[in-house]
C-alpha positions in Angstrom: -3.2 23.9 -0.8 -4.5 27.4 -1.5 -6.8 26.0 -4.3 -8.5 23.3 -2.3 -10.5 23.9 0.9 -10.2 21.5 3.9 -13.6 20.0 3.5 -12.8 18.9 0.0 -9.6 17.3 1.2 -11.4 15.5 3.9 -13.9 14.2 1.4 -11.4 13.2 -1.3 -8.8 11.6 1.1 -10.8 8.5 2.0 -11.7 8.0 -1.7 -8.0 8.2 -2.6 -7.0 5.8 0.1 -9.7 3.3 -1.0 -8.5 3.6 -4.6 -4.9 3.1 -3.5 -5.8 0.1 -1.4 -7.6 -1.5 -4.3 -4.6 -0.9 -6.6 -2.2 -2.1 -4.0 -4.1 -5.4 -3.6 -4.1 -5.9 -7.4 -0.4 -5.1 -7.6 0.6 -7.5 -4.8 -1.5 -10.3 -6.3 0.1 -9.8 -9.8 2.0 -12.6 -11.2 5.3 -10.8 -11.7 8.1 -13.2 -11.1 10.7 -11.0 -9.4 13.7 -11.8 -7.2 13.2 -12.3 -3.5 13.0 -9.5 -1.0 11.3 -8.3 2.2 7.6 -9.0 2.4 5.6 -5.9 1.5 2.6 -4.7 3.5 -0.6 -3.8 1.7 -0.7 -0.2 0.3 2.7 0.9 1.6 4.9 -2.0 0.5 8.2 -1.9 2.3 7.9 1.8 3.1 7.9 1.1 6.8 11.4 -0.4 6.5 13.0 2.4 4.6 15.0 5.3 5.9 13.2 7.9 3.7 16.0 10.5 4.2 18.8 8.1 3.2 17.1 5.0 1.6 20.4 3.8 0.1 21.5 2.8 3.7 18.4 0.6 4.1 19.0 -0.9 0.7 22.6 -1.9 1.5 21.4 -3.6 4.7 18.7 -5.5 2.9 21.2 -6.7 0.3 23.1 -8.4 3.1 20.0 -10.3 4.0 18.4 -11.0 0.5 21.5 -11.0 -1.7 22.9 -8.7 -4.4 19.7 -8.8 -6.5 16.5 -8.3 -4.5 13.0 -6.8 -4.9 11.8 -3.8 -2.9 8.3 -2.3 -3.1 7.5 1.3 -2.3 3.8 2.1 -2.6 2.7 0.5 -5.9 6.2 0.5 -7.3 8.1 -2.7 -7.3 11.8 -2.2 -8.0 14.8 -4.5 -8.2 17.9 -3.3 -6.4 21.4 -4.3 -7.6 24.1 -4.3 -5.0 27.9 -4.8 -5.2 30.4 -4.1 -7.9 30.1 -7.5 -9.7 26.3 -7.3 -9.9 26.1 -3.7 -11.1 28.9 -4.3 -13.6 27.1 -7.4 -15.0 23.9 -5.4 -15.5 25.1 -2.0 -16.7 28.2 -3.1 -18.7 27.9 -6.8 -19.7 24.2 -6.6 -20.4 24.1 -2.9 -21.2 21.4 -2.9 -23.8 19.0 -4.8 -21.6 19.3 -2.2 -18.8 19.4 0.9 -21.0 15.9 2.4 -20.3 14.6 4.7 -17.7 11.4 3.9 -15.7 8.4 6.2 -15.6 9.1 8.2 -12.3 6.2 10.6 -11.7 8.2 13.7 -10.7 10.6 13.4 -13.6 7.8 12.7 -16.1 6.1 15.8 -14.8 9.3 17.8 -15.0 10.7 16.8 -18.4 7.6 15.2 -20.1 9.8 12.6 -21.7 12.1 15.2 -23.4 15.8 15.8 -22.9 18.5 13.3 -22.3 18.7 12.2 -18.6 15.1 11.0 -18.1 14.1 10.6 -21.8 13.0 7.3 -23.3 13.4 5.3 -26.5 14.3 7.1 -29.8 14.1 10.6 -28.3 16.8 9.6 -25.8 19.0 8.1 -28.5 18.8 11.2 -30.8 19.2 13.8 -28.0 22.1 11.9 -26.4 23.9 11.5 -29.7 23.4 15.2 -30.5 24.5 16.3 -27.0 27.7 14.2 -27.1 28.6 15.3 -30.6 27.9 19.0 -29.9 29.7 19.0 -26.6 32.8 17.7 -28.3 32.4 20.3 -31.1 32.4 23.0 -28.4 35.5 21.9 -26.7 34.6 19.2 -24.1 37.8 17.3 -23.6 39.8 19.7 -25.8 42.2 22.6 -25.1 39.5 25.2 -25.7 37.4 24.1 -22.7 40.5 23.6 -20.6 41.4 27.3 -21.2 37.8 28.2 -20.1 38.2 26.2 -16.9 41.6 27.7 -16.1 40.1 31.2 -16.6 37.3 30.4 -14.3 39.8 29.1 -11.7 41.4 32.5 -11.7 38.0 34.1 -11.1 37.2 31.7 -8.2 40.7 32.3 -6.7 40.0 36.1 -6.8 36.7 35.5 -5.1 38.3 33.5 -2.3 41.0 36.2 -2.0 38.4 38.8 -1.5 37.3 37.2 1.8 40.8 37.8 3.2 40.8 34.5 5.2 37.4 35.2 6.9 34.9 32.4 7.2 32.6 31.9 4.3 29.9 29.4 3.4 31.0 28.3 -0.1 28.0 26.7 -1.7 27.0 29.7 -3.8 30.4 30.5 -5.2 31.4 26.9 -5.9 28.1 26.4 -7.8 28.6 29.7 -9.7 32.1 28.8 -10.8 31.2 25.3 -12.0 28.0 26.5 -13.6 30.0 29.1 -15.7 31.7 26.2 -17.5 28.5 24.7 -18.8 27.1 28.2 -19.5 30.1 28.9 -21.7 29.3 25.8 -23.7 25.6 26.4 -23.8 25.6 30.1 -24.4 29.1 31.1 -25.2 29.4 33.5 -22.2 29.9 33.6 -18.5 28.1 35.3 -15.6 29.5 37.3 -12.7 28.9 35.4 -9.5 26.6 38.1 -8.1 24.5 38.5 -11.3 20.9 38.4 -9.9 19.5 36.2 -12.7 22.4 33.8 -12.4 22.0 33.6 -8.6 18.3 33.0 -9.0 18.8 30.3 -11.6 21.3 28.5 -9.4 19.0 28.7 -6.4 16.2 27.1 -8.5 18.3 24.2 -9.6 19.7 23.6 -6.1 16.3 23.7 -4.4 14.8 21.3 -7.0 17.7 18.9 -6.7 17.3 18.9 -2.9 13.5 18.4 -3.1 13.8 15.7 -5.7 15.3 13.4 -3.1 13.1 14.6 -0.2 10.6 12.3 1.6 7.8 14.5 0.2 8.7 13.9 -3.4 9.5 10.3 -2.7 6.0 9.8 -1.3 4.6 11.5 -4.4 6.5 9.1 -6.7 5.0 6.2 -4.7 1.4 7.6 -4.5 1.0 10.0 -7.5 -2.8 10.0 -7.1 -2.2 11.9 -3.8 0.0 14.5 -5.5 -2.1 17.4 -4.1 -0.9 16.5 -0.6 2.8 17.0 -1.3 4.2 20.5 -1.4 7.6 19.4 -2.6 6.2 18.4 -6.0 4.5 21.8 -6.5 7.8 23.7 -5.7 9.8 21.6 -8.1 7.3 22.2 -10.9 7.1 25.9 -10.2 10.9 26.0 -10.3 10.8 24.2 -13.6 8.5 26.9 -15.0 10.9 29.7 -13.9 13.9 27.8 -15.3 12.2 27.2 -18.6 11.1 30.9 -18.8 14.8 31.8 -18.4 15.8 29.3 -21.1 13.1 30.6 -23.4 14.1 34.2 -23.1 17.8 33.2 -23.6 17.3 31.2 -26.8 14.8 33.6 -28.2 17.6 36.2 -28.1 19.9 33.7 -29.7 17.4 33.0 -32.4 17.3 36.7 -33.3 21.1 36.6 -33.9 21.4 33.1 -35.3 23.9 32.7 -38.1 24.0 29.0 -39.2 27.4 29.7 -40.7 28.9 31.0 -37.5 27.6 28.8 -34.6 28.9 30.1 -31.3 27.4 27.7 -28.8 25.4 24.5 -28.1 22.1 26.4 -28.3 23.1 27.8 -31.8 23.8 24.2 -32.9 20.4 23.0 -31.7 18.6 25.9 -33.3 20.4 25.3 -36.6 19.2 21.6 -36.6 15.7 22.9 -35.7 15.7 25.1 -38.8 17.0 22.3 -41.0 14.1 20.1 -39.8 11.6 22.9 -40.5 13.0 23.5 -44.0 12.6 19.8 -44.8 9.0 20.0 -43.4 9.9 17.1 -41.2 7.0 15.9 -39.1 7.5 14.6 -35.6 11.1 15.7 -35.5 13.1 15.8 -32.3 14.6 19.3 -32.5 11.6 21.1 -31.0 11.5 23.7 -28.3 10.4 21.2 -25.7 13.6 19.2 -26.2 15.8 22.3 -26.3 14.5 23.4 -22.9 14.8 19.9 -21.5 18.3 19.3 -22.9 19.6 22.7 -21.6 17.9 21.9 -18.3 19.6 18.5 -18.1 23.1 19.8 -19.0 22.9 22.7 -16.7 21.7 20.7 -13.7 24.1 17.7 -14.4 27.0 20.0 -15.3 26.7 22.0 -12.1 25.3 20.2 -9.1 27.5 17.0 -9.2 30.8 18.7 -9.8 30.2 21.6 -7.4 29.0 19.2 -4.7 32.1 17.0 -5.2 34.4 20.0 -4.9 32.7 21.1 -1.7 33.3 17.6 -0.3 36.9 17.9 -1.3 37.5 21.2 0.6 35.7 19.8 3.6 37.8 16.7 3.6 41.0 18.8 3.3 40.0 20.6 6.5 39.1 17.3 8.2 42.5 15.8 7.2 45.0 18.6 7.1 47.9 16.1 6.7 46.5 15.0 3.4 46.0 18.6 2.3 49.7 19.4 3.1 50.8 16.4 1.1 48.8 17.5 -1.9 50.3 21.0 -1.6 53.8 19.7 -1.3 53.4 17.6 -4.4 52.0 20.5 -6.4 54.8 22.9 -5.2 57.5 20.3 -6.1 56.2 19.4 -9.5 54.7 22.6 -11.0 55.7 25.3 -8.6 53.7 28.5 -9.3 52.7 27.5 -12.9 49.0 27.3 -13.4 47.8 23.7 -13.2 46.9 22.1 -16.5 45.5 18.7 -17.5 48.9 17.7 -18.7 50.1 17.9 -15.1 47.7 15.3 -13.9 49.9 12.4 -14.8 52.8 14.1 -12.9 50.7 14.6 -9.8 49.6 11.1 -8.8 48.9 11.8 -5.2 46.7 14.9 -6.1 44.9 12.8 -8.7 44.4 10.0 -6.1 42.9 12.4 -3.7 40.4 13.8 -6.2 39.3 10.2 -7.1 39.0 9.3 -3.4 36.9 12.4 -2.8 34.5 11.2 -5.5 34.4 7.7 -4.1 34.0 8.7 -0.5 31.5 11.5 -1.2 29.2 9.0 -2.9 27.1 11.9 -4.2 24.5 9.9 -6.2 24.2 6.8 -4.0 21.3 5.1 -5.8 22.4 6.3 -9.2 19.6 7.2 -11.6 17.1 4.4 -11.9 17.2 2.2 -15.0 14.5 0.0 -16.6 14.9 -3.3 -18.4 14.3 -3.3 -22.2 13.7 -7.1 -22.3 13.3 -10.1 -20.1 16.7 -10.8 -18.6 18.4 -13.1 -16.1 20.8 -11.6 -13.6 22.6 -13.4 -10.8 20.3 -16.4 -11.3 17.2 -14.2 -11.0 14.6 -13.6 -13.7 13.8 -9.9 -14.2 10.9 -9.1 -16.6 11.0 -6.4 -19.3 10.0 -3.0 -18.0 11.2 -3.6 -14.4 12.4 -0.6 -12.4 16.1 -1.1 -11.6 18.1 0.7 -8.9 21.9 0.3 -9.4 23.1 0.9 -5.8 26.3 2.9 -6.6 26.7 3.3 -2.8 27.3 -0.5 -2.6 29.9 -0.3 -5.4 31.9 2.6 -4.1 31.9 1.1 -0.6 32.2 -2.6 -1.7 34.3 -4.4 0.9 35.6 -6.8 -1.7 36.9 -4.0 -3.8 38.3 -1.4 -1.4 40.8 -1.9 1.4 39.2 0.7 3.7 35.8 1.5 2.2 34.5 3.5 5.2 37.6 5.7 5.5 38.9 8.5 3.4 42.0 6.8 2.0 43.7 8.2 -1.1 45.9 5.1 -1.2 43.0 3.3 -2.7 44.3 4.8 -6.0 48.0 4.4 -5.5 50.3 1.4 -5.9 53.2 0.6 -3.5 55.5 3.0 -5.3 53.1 5.9 -5.2 51.9 5.7 -8.8 48.3 6.4 -9.7 46.2 3.2 -10.4 42.8 3.0 -11.9 40.2 0.9 -10.0 37.4 -1.0 -11.9 34.9 -0.4 -9.0 35.3 3.4 -9.4 31.9 4.2 -10.9 30.8 7.6 -9.7 29.6 8.4 -13.2 27.7 5.1 -13.4 28.4 2.8 -16.3 26.9 1.5 -19.5 24.5 3.1 -22.0 23.3 5.7 -19.5 26.5 6.7 -17.9 27.1 10.4 -17.4 27.6 12.2 -20.8 29.7 14.8 -19.2 32.3 12.5 -17.5 35.2 13.9 -19.5 34.3 17.5 -18.7 33.6 16.7 -15.0 37.0 15.0 -14.6 38.8 18.1 -16.1 36.9 20.5 -13.9 37.5 18.5 -10.7 41.2 18.2 -11.2 41.8 21.8 -12.4 39.6 23.5 -9.7 41.0 21.3 -6.9 44.6 21.6 -7.9 44.3 25.4 -8.5 42.7 26.0 -5.1 45.1 23.9 -3.2 48.0 25.5 -4.9 46.9 29.0 -3.8 45.2 28.4 -0.4 45.3 26.4 2.8 41.8 25.6 3.9 40.9 25.6 7.6 37.7 25.5 9.7 36.2 28.7 11.0 37.7 30.0 14.3 36.3 28.0 17.2 35.7 24.9 15.1 38.2 22.0 15.3 38.7 19.4 12.6 37.0 16.9 14.9 33.8 19.1 14.9 33.5 18.9 11.1 30.5 16.8 10.2 30.9 14.3 7.4 27.2 13.2 7.5 25.7 13.9 4.0 22.7 16.2 3.7 19.4 14.9 2.4 18.6 15.3 -1.3 18.6 13.8 -4.8 22.4 14.1 -4.5 24.2 13.9 -1.1 26.0 17.2 -0.6 27.9 17.9 2.7 26.1 19.7 5.4 26.6 23.5 5.1 29.9 24.5 6.6 32.1 27.6 6.9 35.6 27.7 5.5 38.6 29.9 5.8 40.9 30.2 2.7 44.3 31.3 3.9 46.7 32.4 1.1 49.8 30.3 0.9 53.2 32.0 1.1 
């Protein structure tokens, strides 16, 4: 704390604790009628019971004791956790409107200030989500144009792996860059070279912020925001936001200079055109302001990069861990399409490959607590009353690992998505993109990317651990963060004959 001397901290800390204790006593004595759960302690709630690095594991254990709808308190914040496929589906799908809000989470309110799509509220969320979905479709999401861009980026990624000549490489940076270029092509109508300094810096900022957003430091800040000055993770996340927004500002200022409303080239062009339309109509309190532009671009870039790249990294790690599955994927690709470049039209003809991609998403479980929701009205769920404005945690971990829905939930088992004749089958409990009103807006794009990148890489390479590392040595323990990436690992991409 460069701006606060130690004596000030010593003086303020007891005052802050006294304030927190008073607030905690008030909160615990409040008359909110919430579902049952573990008894909270004054001030800290159930913090002493949580694994702060992987809280979703604690939540799953507590659901076994208190049922699929239970209350958990962290600091001042009371939340209702939903566990299991049936419960999560009932809330997010069958009662979608009642669970369609986001709670006020300090770090995300600081970061986006209510703007954007992912953490926005009310009418702003509705307008920005509608615009984002429409514009993404206009610029090729789910169409041939974006498929061509992904295929072109697959070629660039293959060339990058070829340049290592089978030597070990830690693949986080290049996987992030390849996936990020797809959303960049939609947002800006261009791509970056993987080594471009500004691109590398931008990816680093997003990766660091995503990791810190799920760290114990930021979790403690969300529980005790009055003590924000004590938590370095928050400062780093907000400093990163400033740098990202400066990049976005510089980028769309350049677009504004060249804007032709009759020849819109990208998502940002479309936003700036709507902005001009609002200004021409002298519209007061419009939604197409620069704060929303920065936030929406920030949301799309982060959501369109981190989750897909992390899933692909899990996929390659699992192929090294289970080489027999890797060989079966390669055999199917060779038999069905040979050396032709993989296309979306091939997915239906590659059921085993498709099943493996889906099982990677299920097993990797990269957003185990999903993004929190909030209730828009009083609601009853599983016989429990939940008041309007309640913070809701849909535990996707409990859905993707639900013992009643999956034959072998703890194992990597592609047969979860195959019938007895080897045909691909959809599973209702497959919810890696969440569900309902707040489900991932980029689901269609992500599915295309995952299949095309994965199939293209497995067609051209066999992936093996670094020399001296056996498949048994490969660690499948997820790292700590807002998402759950694999631990860093080195990989050898050996060209297939």
